[in-house]
C-alpha positions in Angstrom: 82.7 167.2 299.3 82.6 164.8 301.8 79.3 166.0 302.3 78.3 164.6 298.6 80.7 161.5 299.3 79.6 160.1 302.7 75.9 160.5 300.6 76.9 158.6 297.9 78.1 155.8 300.2 74.8 155.8 302.5 72.8 155.2 299.0 75.5 152.9 297.7 74.9 151.1 300.8 71.8 150.9 300.8 70.9 148.9 297.9 74.1 146.8 298.4 72.6 142.9 299.3 70.4 143.5 296.5 73.2 144.0 293.9 75.3 141.4 296.0 71.5 139.4 295.8 71.3 139.7 291.7 75.1 139.0 290.6 75.2 136.0 292.9 72.5 134.7 290.9 73.8 136.0 288.2 76.6 134.3 288.1 74.5 130.7 289.2 72.3 130.8 286.4 76.2 132.1 284.0 77.5 128.4 285.7 74.5 126.2 285.1 74.8 127.4 281.2 78.7 126.3 281.8 77.6 122.7 282.6 74.7 122.0 279.8 71.5 124.7 277.9 69.7 122.7 280.0 70.5 123.5 284.2 70.9 126.5 282.3 67.1 127.0 281.2 66.1 125.4 284.8 68.1 128.5 287.0 67.1 131.1 285.1 63.5 129.8 286.0 64.4 129.2 289.7 66.8 133.0 289.6 62.8 134.3 288.2 60.6 132.8 291.0 62.7 134.1 293.8 63.5 137.4 292.3 59.5 138.0 291.8 59.2 136.7 295.2 61.4 138.5 296.8 60.3 142.2 295.0 56.4 140.7 296.3 57.8 140.7 299.9 59.5 143.7 299.0 56.2 145.5 298.1 54.3 143.8 300.4 56.3 145.2 303.4 56.4 149.0 302.3 52.3 149.3 302.0 
């Protein structure tokens, strides 16, 4: 049982920084939408550009 819990925490910890980064982008976009609709749309564009760049970096580092 302890081995199972340890493995689950290792898997979660492996992706914890990615989950925190995605949560930060989501809350930043939400905050921009609270300011104005135009700022919200702009923040979605910036968030998607950042996510696209990072996913390409990760994909190229795995090869």
